[in-house]
PyMOL Python script that loads the backbone (N, CA, C, O; Angstrom):
from pymol import cmd

cmd.read_pdbstr("""\
ATOM      1  N   MET A   1     154.706 -71.167  20.126  1.00  0.00           N
ATOM      2  CA  MET A   1     153.426 -70.704  20.627  1.00  0.00           C
ATOM      3  C   MET A   1     152.283 -71.566  20.093  1.00  0.00           C
ATOM      4  O   MET A   1     151.354 -71.880  20.837  1.00  0.00           O
ATOM      5  N   PHE A   2     152.335 -71.952  18.822  1.00  0.00           N
ATOM      6  CA  PHE A   2     151.286 -72.770  18.231  1.00  0.00           C
ATOM      7  C   PHE A   2     151.204 -74.140  18.898  1.00  0.00           C
ATOM      8  O   PHE A   2     150.106 -74.656  19.108  1.00  0.00           O
ATOM      9  N   LYS A   3     152.338 -74.731  19.231  1.00  0.00           N
ATOM     10  CA  LYS A   3     152.337 -76.046  19.876  1.00  0.00           C
ATOM     11  C   LYS A   3     151.649 -75.996  21.235  1.00  0.00           C
ATOM     12  O   LYS A   3     150.909 -76.916  21.584  1.00  0.00           O
ATOM     13  N   LYS A   4     151.878 -74.947  21.997  1.00  0.00           N
ATOM     14  CA  LYS A   4     151.247 -74.825  23.313  1.00  0.00           C
ATOM     15  C   LYS A   4     149.731 -74.706  23.177  1.00  0.00           C
ATOM     16  O   LYS A   4     148.996 -75.310  23.957  1.00  0.00           O
ATOM     17  N   LEU A   5     149.261 -73.950  22.216  1.00  0.00           N
ATOM     18  CA  LEU A   5     147.821 -73.807  22.019  1.00  0.00           C
ATOM     19  C   LEU A   5     147.186 -75.132  21.614  1.00  0.00           C
ATOM     20  O   LEU A   5     146.090 -75.466  22.063  1.00  0.00           O
ATOM     21  N   PHE A   6     147.883 -75.884  20.762  1.00  0.00           N
ATOM     22  CA  PHE A   6     147.365 -77.172  20.328  1.00  0.00           C
ATOM     23  C   PHE A   6     147.279 -78.138  21.500  1.00  0.00           C
ATOM     24  O   PHE A   6     146.294 -78.866  21.619  1.00  0.00           O
ATOM     25  N   ILE A   7     148.270 -78.162  22.355  1.00  0.00           N
ATOM     26  CA  ILE A   7     148.276 -79.058  23.506  1.00  0.00           C
ATOM     27  C   ILE A   7     147.169 -78.683  24.485  1.00  0.00           C
ATOM     28  O   ILE A   7     146.488 -79.563  25.011  1.00  0.00           O
ATOM     29  N   VAL A   8     146.983 -77.417  24.730  1.00  0.00           N
ATOM     30  CA  VAL A   8     145.947 -76.963  25.654  1.00  0.00           C
ATOM     31  C   VAL A   8     144.569 -77.318  25.097  1.00  0.00           C
ATOM     32  O   VAL A   8     143.722 -77.826  25.832  1.00  0.00           O
ATOM     33  N   SER A   9     144.336 -77.061  23.820  1.00  0.00           N
ATOM     34  CA  SER A   9     143.031 -77.362  23.251  1.00  0.00           C
ATOM     35  C   SER A   9     142.794 -78.869  23.206  1.00  0.00           C
ATOM     36  O   SER A   9     141.656 -79.307  23.377  1.00  0.00           O
ATOM     37  N   PHE A  10     143.813 -79.662  22.984  1.00  0.00           N
ATOM     38  CA  PHE A  10     143.681 -81.107  22.960  1.00  0.00           C
ATOM     39  C   PHE A  10     143.404 -81.648  24.365  1.00  0.00           C
ATOM     40  O   PHE A  10     142.655 -82.612  24.524  1.00  0.00           O
ATOM     41  N   ALA A  11     144.005 -81.033  25.377  1.00  0.00           N
ATOM     42  CA  ALA A  11     143.801 -81.478  26.752  1.00  0.00           C
ATOM     43  C   ALA A  11     142.366 -81.208  27.215  1.00  0.00           C
ATOM     44  O   ALA A  11     141.854 -81.929  28.072  1.00  0.00           O
ATOM     45  N   CYS A  12     141.727 -80.209  26.678  1.00  0.00           N
ATOM     46  CA  CYS A  12     140.356 -79.875  27.073  1.00  0.00           C
ATOM     47  C   CYS A  12     139.318 -80.677  26.308  1.00  0.00           C
ATOM     48  O   CYS A  12     138.130 -80.587  26.619  1.00  0.00           O
ATOM     49  N   LEU A  13     139.726 -81.450  25.326  1.00  0.00           N
ATOM     50  CA  LEU A  13     138.801 -82.190  24.487  1.00  0.00           C
ATOM     51  C   LEU A  13     137.901 -83.153  25.253  1.00  0.00           C
ATOM     52  O   LEU A  13     136.709 -83.205  24.953  1.00  0.00           O
ATOM     53  N   PRO A  14     138.404 -83.926  26.234  1.00  0.00           N
ATOM     54  CA  PRO A  14     137.507 -84.871  26.905  1.00  0.00           C
ATOM     55  C   PRO A  14     136.545 -84.235  27.899  1.00  0.00           C
ATOM     56  O   PRO A  14     135.745 -84.948  28.505  1.00  0.00           O
ATOM     57  N   LEU A  15     136.594 -82.943  28.085  1.00  0.00           N
ATOM     58  CA  LEU A  15     135.688 -82.294  29.021  1.00  0.00           C
ATOM     59  C   LEU A  15     134.393 -81.893  28.332  1.00  0.00           C
ATOM     60  O   LEU A  15     134.383 -81.615  27.133  1.00  0.00           O
ATOM     61  N   VAL A  16     133.323 -81.862  29.073  1.00  0.00           N
ATOM     62  CA  VAL A  16     132.009 -81.508  28.561  1.00  0.00           C
ATOM     63  C   VAL A  16     131.527 -80.278  29.314  1.00  0.00           C
ATOM     64  O   VAL A  16     131.792 -80.133  30.507  1.00  0.00           O
ATOM     65  N   ILE A  17     130.826 -79.400  28.627  1.00  0.00           N
ATOM     66  CA  ILE A  17     130.281 -78.212  29.286  1.00  0.00           C
ATOM     67  C   ILE A  17     128.830 -78.500  29.650  1.00  0.00           C
ATOM     68  O   ILE A  17     128.017 -78.836  28.789  1.00  0.00           O
ATOM     69  N   SER A  18     128.518 -78.366  30.931  1.00  0.00           N
ATOM     70  CA  SER A  18     127.160 -78.623  31.420  1.00  0.00           C
ATOM     71  C   SER A  18     126.254 -77.465  31.047  1.00  0.00           C
ATOM     72  O   SER A  18     126.742 -76.411  30.639  1.00  0.00           O
ATOM     73  N   PRO A  19     124.925 -77.640  31.180  1.00  0.00           N
ATOM     74  CA  PRO A  19     124.005 -76.535  30.881  1.00  0.00           C
ATOM     75  C   PRO A  19     124.258 -75.287  31.728  1.00  0.00           C
ATOM     76  O   PRO A  19     123.894 -74.179  31.335  1.00  0.00           O
ATOM     77  N   CYS A  20     124.880 -75.473  32.885  1.00  0.00           N
ATOM     78  CA  CYS A  20     125.181 -74.329  33.759  1.00  0.00           C
ATOM     79  C   CYS A  20     126.452 -73.616  33.347  1.00  0.00           C
ATOM     80  O   CYS A  20     126.806 -72.591  33.930  1.00  0.00           O
ATOM     81  N   GLY A  21     127.146 -74.148  32.342  1.00  0.00           N
ATOM     82  CA  GLY A  21     128.375 -73.542  31.886  1.00  0.00           C
ATOM     83  C   GLY A  21     129.611 -74.081  32.567  1.00  0.00           C
ATOM     84  O   GLY A  21     130.715 -73.594  32.321  1.00  0.00           O
ATOM     85  N   GLU A  22     129.446 -75.088  33.429  1.00  0.00           N
ATOM     86  CA  GLU A  22     130.595 -75.683  34.107  1.00  0.00           C
ATOM     87  C   GLU A  22     131.220 -76.757  33.226  1.00  0.00           C
ATOM     88  O   GLU A  22     130.528 -77.420  32.453  1.00  0.00           O
ATOM     89  N   MET A  23     132.515 -76.918  33.349  1.00  0.00           N
ATOM     90  CA  MET A  23     133.183 -77.983  32.616  1.00  0.00           C
ATOM     91  C   MET A  23     133.215 -79.209  33.505  1.00  0.00           C
ATOM     92  O   MET A  23     133.660 -79.139  34.651  1.00  0.00           O
ATOM     93  N   ILE A  24     132.744 -80.338  32.981  1.00  0.00           N
ATOM     94  CA  ILE A  24     132.725 -81.575  33.749  1.00  0.00           C
ATOM     95  C   ILE A  24     133.368 -82.689  32.944  1.00  0.00           C
ATOM     96  O   ILE A  24     133.383 -82.649  31.714  1.00  0.00           O
ATOM     97  N   ASN A  25     133.883 -83.657  33.622  1.00  0.00           N
ATOM     98  CA  ASN A  25     134.484 -84.819  33.004  1.00  0.00           C
ATOM     99  C   ASN A  25     133.377 -85.843  32.745  1.00  0.00           C
ATOM    100  O   ASN A  25     132.606 -86.124  33.663  1.00  0.00           O
ATOM    101  N   PRO A  26     133.258 -86.418  31.535  1.00  0.00           N
ATOM    102  CA  PRO A  26     132.192 -87.373  31.256  1.00  0.00           C
ATOM    103  C   PRO A  26     132.204 -88.583  32.186  1.00  0.00           C
ATOM    104  O   PRO A  26     131.143 -89.112  32.515  1.00  0.00           O
ATOM    105  N   ASP A  27     133.389 -89.031  32.617  1.00  0.00           N
ATOM    106  CA  ASP A  27     133.471 -90.163  33.538  1.00  0.00           C
ATOM    107  C   ASP A  27     132.821 -89.820  34.869  1.00  0.00           C
ATOM    108  O   ASP A  27     132.159 -90.666  35.472  1.00  0.00           O
ATOM    109  N   THR A  28     133.000 -88.600  35.330  1.00  0.00           N
ATOM    110  CA  THR A  28     132.390 -88.154  36.573  1.00  0.00           C
ATOM    111  C   THR A  28     130.873 -88.095  36.428  1.00  0.00           C
ATOM    112  O   THR A  28     130.146 -88.431  37.363  1.00  0.00           O
ATOM    113  N   ALA A  29     130.393 -87.671  35.266  1.00  0.00           N
ATOM    114  CA  ALA A  29     128.953 -87.598  35.026  1.00  0.00           C
ATOM    115  C   ALA A  29     128.330 -88.984  35.055  1.00  0.00           C
ATOM    116  O   ALA A  29     127.231 -89.154  35.584  1.00  0.00           O
ATOM    117  N   ILE A  30     129.009 -89.975  34.496  1.00  0.00           N
ATOM    118  CA  ILE A  30     128.514 -91.351  34.506  1.00  0.00           C
ATOM    119  C   ILE A  30     128.479 -91.875  35.933  1.00  0.00           C
ATOM    120  O   ILE A  30     127.516 -92.535  36.325  1.00  0.00           O
ATOM    121  N   MET A  31     129.514 -91.591  36.715  1.00  0.00           N
ATOM    122  CA  MET A  31     129.543 -92.034  38.105  1.00  0.00           C
ATOM    123  C   MET A  31     128.439 -91.362  38.905  1.00  0.00           C
ATOM    124  O   MET A  31     127.834 -91.995  39.770  1.00  0.00           O
ATOM    125  N   ALA A  32     128.167 -90.087  38.633  1.00  0.00           N
ATOM    126  CA  ALA A  32     127.107 -89.378  39.352  1.00  0.00           C
ATOM    127  C   ALA A  32     125.747 -89.978  39.023  1.00  0.00           C
ATOM    128  O   ALA A  32     124.882 -90.064  39.895  1.00  0.00           O
ATOM    129  N   GLU A  33     125.547 -90.394  37.771  1.00  0.00           N
ATOM    130  CA  GLU A  33     124.281 -91.009  37.392  1.00  0.00           C
ATOM    131  C   GLU A  33     124.082 -92.333  38.126  1.00  0.00           C
ATOM    132  O   GLU A  33     122.968 -92.669  38.527  1.00  0.00           O
ATOM    133  N   ALA A  34     125.167 -93.078  38.297  1.00  0.00           N
ATOM    134  CA  ALA A  34     125.073 -94.352  39.011  1.00  0.00           C
ATOM    135  C   ALA A  34     124.731 -94.137  40.480  1.00  0.00           C
ATOM    136  O   ALA A  34     124.151 -95.023  41.109  1.00  0.00           O
ATOM    137  N   LYS A  35     125.073 -92.992  41.036  1.00  0.00           N
ATOM    138  CA  LYS A  35     124.801 -92.690  42.440  1.00  0.00           C
ATOM    139  C   LYS A  35     123.475 -91.967  42.626  1.00  0.00           C
ATOM    140  O   LYS A  35     123.158 -91.557  43.742  1.00  0.00           O
ATOM    141  N   THR A  36     122.694 -91.798  41.564  1.00  0.00           N
ATOM    142  CA  THR A  36     121.402 -91.144  41.679  1.00  0.00           C
ATOM    143  C   THR A  36     120.484 -92.003  42.536  1.00  0.00           C
ATOM    144  O   THR A  36     120.384 -93.213  42.329  1.00  0.00           O
ATOM    145  N   TYR A  37     119.823 -91.384  43.487  1.00  0.00           N
ATOM    146  CA  TYR A  37     118.958 -92.127  44.384  1.00  0.00           C
ATOM    147  C   TYR A  37     117.503 -92.054  43.936  1.00  0.00           C
ATOM    148  O   TYR A  37     117.033 -91.029  43.442  1.00  0.00           O
ATOM    149  N   VAL A  38     116.812 -93.161  44.122  1.00  0.00           N
ATOM    150  CA  VAL A  38     115.387 -93.254  43.823  1.00  0.00           C
ATOM    151  C   VAL A  38     114.697 -93.891  45.024  1.00  0.00           C
ATOM    152  O   VAL A  38     115.356 -94.382  45.941  1.00  0.00           O
ATOM    153  N   TYR A  39     113.371 -93.879  45.013  1.00  0.00           N
ATOM    154  CA  TYR A  39     112.585 -94.377  46.140  1.00  0.00           C
ATOM    155  C   TYR A  39     111.671 -95.508  45.685  1.00  0.00           C
ATOM    156  O   TYR A  39     111.208 -95.518  44.545  1.00  0.00           O
ATOM    157  N   TYR A  40     111.416 -96.452  46.571  1.00  0.00           N
ATOM    158  CA  TYR A  40     110.515 -97.557  46.267  1.00  0.00           C
ATOM    159  C   TYR A  40     109.901 -98.081  47.555  1.00  0.00           C
ATOM    160  O   TYR A  40     110.375 -97.777  48.649  1.00  0.00           O
ATOM    161  N   VAL A  41     108.842 -98.872  47.415  1.00  0.00           N
ATOM    162  CA  VAL A  41     108.183 -99.504  48.557  1.00  0.00           C
ATOM    163  C   VAL A  41     108.542-100.982  48.518  1.00  0.00           C
ATOM    164  O   VAL A  41     108.164-101.680  47.577  1.00  0.00           O
ATOM    165  N   PRO A  42     109.263-101.473  49.519  1.00  0.00           N
ATOM    166  CA  PRO A  42     109.677-102.876  49.495  1.00  0.00           C
ATOM    167  C   PRO A  42     108.489-103.828  49.606  1.00  0.00           C
ATOM    168  O   PRO A  42     107.553-103.595  50.371  1.00  0.00           O
ATOM    169  N   GLY A  43     108.551-104.902  48.826  1.00  0.00           N
ATOM    170  CA  GLY A  43     107.521-105.927  48.907  1.00  0.00           C
ATOM    171  C   GLY A  43     106.342-105.710  47.988  1.00  0.00           C
ATOM    172  O   GLY A  43     105.849-106.669  47.395  1.00  0.00           O
ATOM    173  N   SER A  44     105.877-104.492  47.849  1.00  0.00           N
ATOM    174  CA  SER A  44     104.672-104.272  47.053  1.00  0.00           C
ATOM    175  C   SER A  44     104.918-103.366  45.848  1.00  0.00           C
ATOM    176  O   SER A  44     103.982-103.019  45.128  1.00  0.00           O
ATOM    177  N   SER A  45     106.138-102.998  45.636  1.00  0.00           N
ATOM    178  CA  SER A  45     106.418-102.028  44.580  1.00  0.00           C
ATOM    179  C   SER A  45     106.885-102.709  43.300  1.00  0.00           C
ATOM    180  O   SER A  45     107.623-103.694  43.341  1.00  0.00           O
ATOM    181  N   TYR A  46     106.456-102.184  42.183  1.00  0.00           N
ATOM    182  CA  TYR A  46     106.953-102.625  40.883  1.00  0.00           C
ATOM    183  C   TYR A  46     107.736-101.507  40.206  1.00  0.00           C
ATOM    184  O   TYR A  46     108.357-101.723  39.166  1.00  0.00           O
ATOM    185  N   ALA A  47     107.706-100.301  40.800  1.00  0.00           N
ATOM    186  CA  ALA A  47     108.316 -99.131  40.174  1.00  0.00           C
ATOM    187  C   ALA A  47     109.183 -98.363  41.166  1.00  0.00           C
ATOM    188  O   ALA A  47     108.980 -98.421  42.379  1.00  0.00           O
ATOM    189  N   TYR A  48     110.158 -97.640  40.607  1.00  0.00           N
ATOM    190  CA  TYR A  48     110.948 -96.719  41.422  1.00  0.00           C
ATOM    191  C   TYR A  48     110.497 -95.302  41.092  1.00  0.00           C
ATOM    192  O   TYR A  48     110.002 -95.033  39.998  1.00  0.00           O
ATOM    193  N   HIS A  49     110.672 -94.415  42.042  1.00  0.00           N
ATOM    194  CA  HIS A  49     110.168 -93.051  41.946  1.00  0.00           C
ATOM    195  C   HIS A  49     111.309 -92.056  42.117  1.00  0.00           C
ATOM    196  O   HIS A  49     112.218 -92.279  42.917  1.00  0.00           O
ATOM    197  N   SER A  50     111.262 -90.966  41.373  1.00  0.00           N
ATOM    198  CA  SER A  50     112.298 -89.944  41.485  1.00  0.00           C
ATOM    199  C   SER A  50     112.054 -89.019  42.672  1.00  0.00           C
ATOM    200  O   SER A  50     112.977 -88.363  43.155  1.00  0.00           O
ATOM    201  N   ASP A  51     110.815 -88.970  43.135  1.00  0.00           N
ATOM    202  CA  ASP A  51     110.440 -88.054  44.208  1.00  0.00           C
ATOM    203  C   ASP A  51     109.754 -88.822  45.328  1.00  0.00           C
ATOM    204  O   ASP A  51     108.830 -89.597  45.084  1.00  0.00           O
ATOM    205  N   LYS A  52     110.206 -88.605  46.549  1.00  0.00           N
ATOM    206  CA  LYS A  52     109.611 -89.274  47.709  1.00  0.00           C
ATOM    207  C   LYS A  52     108.159 -88.840  47.914  1.00  0.00           C
ATOM    208  O   LYS A  52     107.383 -89.560  48.542  1.00  0.00           O
ATOM    209  N   ASP A  53     107.790 -87.684  47.396  1.00  0.00           N
ATOM    210  CA  ASP A  53     106.439 -87.155  47.546  1.00  0.00           C
ATOM    211  C   ASP A  53     105.548 -87.447  46.333  1.00  0.00           C
ATOM    212  O   ASP A  53     104.539 -86.771  46.131  1.00  0.00           O
ATOM    213  N   CYS A  54     105.913 -88.439  45.533  1.00  0.00           N
ATOM    214  CA  CYS A  54     105.086 -88.824  44.382  1.00  0.00           C
ATOM    215  C   CYS A  54     103.702 -89.220  44.885  1.00  0.00           C
ATOM    216  O   CYS A  54     103.573 -89.858  45.930  1.00  0.00           O
ATOM    217  N   ARG A  55     102.679 -88.843  44.142  1.00  0.00           N
ATOM    218  CA  ARG A  55     101.317 -89.116  44.613  1.00  0.00           C
ATOM    219  C   ARG A  55     101.000 -90.601  44.694  1.00  0.00           C
ATOM    220  O   ARG A  55     100.109 -90.994  45.448  1.00  0.00           O
ATOM    221  N   SER A  56     101.702 -91.435  43.941  1.00  0.00           N
ATOM    222  CA  SER A  56     101.452 -92.875  44.032  1.00  0.00           C
ATOM    223  C   SER A  56     102.077 -93.485  45.296  1.00  0.00           C
ATOM    224  O   SER A  56     101.777 -94.627  45.642  1.00  0.00           O
ATOM    225  N   LEU A  57     102.934 -92.739  45.979  1.00  0.00           N
ATOM    226  CA  LEU A  57     103.519 -93.189  47.250  1.00  0.00           C
ATOM    227  C   LEU A  57     102.791 -92.588  48.454  1.00  0.00           C
ATOM    228  O   LEU A  57     103.218 -92.771  49.594  1.00  0.00           O
ATOM    229  N   LYS A  58     101.715 -91.885  48.204  1.00  0.00           N
ATOM    230  CA  LYS A  58     101.013 -91.125  49.240  1.00  0.00           C
ATOM    231  C   LYS A  58     100.613 -91.972  50.455  1.00  0.00           C
ATOM    232  O   LYS A  58     100.751 -91.518  51.591  1.00  0.00           O
ATOM    233  N   HIS A  59     100.125 -93.180  50.233  1.00  0.00           N
ATOM    234  CA  HIS A  59      99.644 -94.020  51.326  1.00  0.00           C
ATOM    235  C   HIS A  59     100.680 -95.057  51.785  1.00  0.00           C
ATOM    236  O   HIS A  59     100.383 -95.887  52.644  1.00  0.00           O
ATOM    237  N   SER A  60     101.864 -95.012  51.228  1.00  0.00           N
ATOM    238  CA  SER A  60     102.920 -95.970  51.594  1.00  0.00           C
ATOM    239  C   SER A  60     103.586 -95.546  52.891  1.00  0.00           C
ATOM    240  O   SER A  60     103.901 -94.373  53.091  1.00  0.00           O
ATOM    241  N   LYS A  61     103.793 -96.513  53.765  1.00  0.00           N
ATOM    242  CA  LYS A  61     104.405 -96.212  55.060  1.00  0.00           C
ATOM    243  C   LYS A  61     105.906 -96.471  55.068  1.00  0.00           C
ATOM    244  O   LYS A  61     106.661 -95.713  55.676  1.00  0.00           O
ATOM    245  N   LYS A  62     106.341 -97.526  54.402  1.00  0.00           N
ATOM    246  CA  LYS A  62     107.767 -97.866  54.384  1.00  0.00           C
ATOM    247  C   LYS A  62     108.343 -97.565  53.007  1.00  0.00           C
ATOM    248  O   LYS A  62     108.304 -98.405  52.108  1.00  0.00           O
ATOM    249  N   ILE A  63     108.868 -96.378  52.855  1.00  0.00           N
ATOM    250  CA  ILE A  63     109.497 -95.970  51.602  1.00  0.00           C
ATOM    251  C   ILE A  63     110.996 -96.061  51.800  1.00  0.00           C
ATOM    252  O   ILE A  63     111.547 -95.460  52.722  1.00  0.00           O
ATOM    253  N   LYS A  64     111.653 -96.811  50.934  1.00  0.00           N
ATOM    254  CA  LYS A  64     113.107 -96.976  51.036  1.00  0.00           C
ATOM    255  C   LYS A  64     113.808 -96.224  49.918  1.00  0.00           C
ATOM    256  O   LYS A  64     113.242 -95.968  48.856  1.00  0.00           O
ATOM    257  N   LYS A  65     115.052 -95.883  50.191  1.00  0.00           N
ATOM    258  CA  LYS A  65     115.895 -95.155  49.246  1.00  0.00           C
ATOM    259  C   LYS A  65     116.972 -96.108  48.744  1.00  0.00           C
ATOM    260  O   LYS A  65     117.563 -96.841  49.536  1.00  0.00           O
ATOM    261  N   THR A  66     117.232 -96.108  47.452  1.00  0.00           N
ATOM    262  CA  THR A  66     118.271 -96.943  46.864  1.00  0.00           C
ATOM    263  C   THR A  66     118.872 -96.219  45.666  1.00  0.00           C
ATOM    264  O   THR A  66     118.401 -95.148  45.285  1.00  0.00           O
ATOM    265  N   THR A  67     119.899 -96.796  45.081  1.00  0.00           N
ATOM    266  CA  THR A  67     120.492 -96.199  43.884  1.00  0.00           C
ATOM    267  C   THR A  67     119.680 -96.607  42.662  1.00  0.00           C
ATOM    268  O   THR A  67     119.006 -97.637  42.667  1.00  0.00           O
ATOM    269  N   LEU A  68     119.750 -95.804  41.637  1.00  0.00           N
ATOM    270  CA  LEU A  68     119.048 -96.090  40.394  1.00  0.00           C
ATOM    271  C   LEU A  68     119.536 -97.412  39.806  1.00  0.00           C
ATOM    272  O   LEU A  68     118.741 -98.208  39.308  1.00  0.00           O
ATOM    273  N   LYS A  69     120.829 -97.636  39.865  1.00  0.00           N
ATOM    274  CA  LYS A  69     121.408 -98.858  39.314  1.00  0.00           C
ATOM    275  C   LYS A  69     120.846-100.097  40.019  1.00  0.00           C
ATOM    276  O   LYS A  69     120.485-101.071  39.359  1.00  0.00           O
ATOM    277  N   LYS A  70     120.770-100.065  41.340  1.00  0.00           N
ATOM    278  CA  LYS A  70     120.254-101.202  42.095  1.00  0.00           C
ATOM    279  C   LYS A  70     118.756-101.399  41.835  1.00  0.00           C
ATOM    280  O   LYS A  70     118.287-102.532  41.727  1.00  0.00           O
ATOM    281  N   ALA A  71     118.015-100.306  41.736  1.00  0.00           N
ATOM    282  CA  ALA A  71     116.576-100.406  41.474  1.00  0.00           C
ATOM    283  C   ALA A  71     116.310-101.086  40.141  1.00  0.00           C
ATOM    284  O   ALA A  71     115.390-101.897  40.032  1.00  0.00           O
ATOM    285  N   LYS A  72     117.098-100.767  39.132  1.00  0.00           N
ATOM    286  CA  LYS A  72     116.912-101.360  37.805  1.00  0.00           C
ATOM    287  C   LYS A  72     117.425-102.798  37.752  1.00  0.00           C
ATOM    288  O   LYS A  72     116.705-103.702  37.329  1.00  0.00           O
ATOM    289  N   ASN A  73     118.654-103.002  38.177  1.00  0.00           N
ATOM    290  CA  ASN A  73     119.308-104.300  37.978  1.00  0.00           C
ATOM    291  C   ASN A  73     118.940-105.344  39.027  1.00  0.00           C
ATOM    292  O   ASN A  73     118.495-106.435  38.670  1.00  0.00           O
ATOM    293  N   LYS A  74     119.112-105.043  40.285  1.00  0.00           N
ATOM    294  CA  LYS A  74     118.892-106.043  41.337  1.00  0.00           C
ATOM    295  C   LYS A  74     117.433-106.199  41.721  1.00  0.00           C
ATOM    296  O   LYS A  74     116.970-107.318  41.941  1.00  0.00           O
ATOM    297  N   LEU A  75     116.706-105.103  41.804  1.00  0.00           N
ATOM    298  CA  LEU A  75     115.315-105.164  42.237  1.00  0.00           C
ATOM    299  C   LEU A  75     114.343-105.343  41.071  1.00  0.00           C
ATOM    300  O   LEU A  75     113.183-105.695  41.285  1.00  0.00           O
ATOM    301  N   GLY A  76     114.801-105.107  39.848  1.00  0.00           N
ATOM    302  CA  GLY A  76     113.966-105.281  38.662  1.00  0.00           C
ATOM    303  C   GLY A  76     112.798-104.320  38.575  1.00  0.00           C
ATOM    304  O   GLY A  76     111.752-104.660  38.022  1.00  0.00           O
ATOM    305  N   LEU A  77     112.969-103.124  39.115  1.00  0.00           N
ATOM    306  CA  LEU A  77     111.881-102.137  39.116  1.00  0.00           C
ATOM    307  C   LEU A  77     111.878-101.336  37.820  1.00  0.00           C
ATOM    308  O   LEU A  77     112.915-101.166  37.179  1.00  0.00           O
ATOM    309  N   LYS A  78     110.717-100.855  37.450  1.00  0.00           N
ATOM    310  CA  LYS A  78     110.529-100.007  36.271  1.00  0.00           C
ATOM    311  C   LYS A  78     110.299 -98.571  36.740  1.00  0.00           C
ATOM    312  O   LYS A  78     109.932 -98.361  37.896  1.00  0.00           O
ATOM    313  N   PRO A  79     110.507 -97.571  35.867  1.00  0.00           N
ATOM    314  CA  PRO A  79     110.255 -96.192  36.258  1.00  0.00           C
ATOM    315  C   PRO A  79     108.763 -95.928  36.488  1.00  0.00           C
ATOM    316  O   PRO A  79     107.918 -96.473  35.778  1.00  0.00           O
ATOM    317  N   CYS A  80     108.455 -95.120  37.447  1.00  0.00           N
ATOM    318  CA  CYS A  80     107.073 -94.743  37.763  1.00  0.00           C
ATOM    319  C   CYS A  80     106.470 -93.966  36.592  1.00  0.00           C
ATOM    320  O   CYS A  80     107.122 -93.096  36.013  1.00  0.00           O
ATOM    321  N   GLY A  81     105.247 -94.281  36.258  1.00  0.00           N
ATOM    322  CA  GLY A  81     104.567 -93.598  35.170  1.00  0.00           C
ATOM    323  C   GLY A  81     104.211 -92.153  35.481  1.00  0.00           C
ATOM    324  O   GLY A  81     103.947 -91.372  34.567  1.00  0.00           O
ATOM    325  N   ILE A  82     104.201 -91.793  36.738  1.00  0.00           N
ATOM    326  CA  ILE A  82     103.887 -90.429  37.131  1.00  0.00           C
ATOM    327  C   ILE A  82     105.164 -89.593  37.222  1.00  0.00           C
ATOM    328  O   ILE A  82     105.220 -88.486  36.687  1.00  0.00           O
ATOM    329  N   CYS A  83     106.178 -90.116  37.890  1.00  0.00           N
ATOM    330  CA  CYS A  83     107.436 -89.379  38.077  1.00  0.00           C
ATOM    331  C   CYS A  83     108.204 -89.200  36.765  1.00  0.00           C
ATOM    332  O   CYS A  83     108.825 -88.159  36.549  1.00  0.00           O
ATOM    333  N   TYR A  84     108.167 -90.193  35.900  1.00  0.00           N
ATOM    334  CA  TYR A  84     109.000 -90.200  34.695  1.00  0.00           C
ATOM    335  C   TYR A  84     108.169 -90.047  33.428  1.00  0.00           C
ATOM    336  O   TYR A  84     108.326 -90.830  32.491  1.00  0.00           O
ATOM    337  N   ARG A  85     107.301 -89.065  33.386  1.00  0.00           N
ATOM    338  CA  ARG A  85     106.504 -88.806  32.173  1.00  0.00           C
ATOM    339  C   ARG A  85     107.311 -88.082  31.159  1.00  0.00           C
ATOM    340  O   ARG A  85     106.813 -87.777  30.076  1.00  0.00           O
TER     341      ARG A  85
END
""", "prot")
cmd.dss("prot")
cmd.show_as("cartoon", "prot")
cmd.util.cbc("prot")
cmd.orient("prot")
């Protein structure tokens, strides 16, 4: 009986409990972060935004959606000072 309990508790070790009480795999959480979408204005933007309705995007006509990873690495954008306070 003790061996079974040890194996079960060891198998649950790599799982993380989210704030909602759900058990999640850390690898899945990292993949989800990479798929997080942000918004930017092509050509004139220096920052990415977490919200399409950010007040600094109010007068922008062409707002594009991309992944957070691409915004940081390929486009060289920084986080918006309003969205990411």
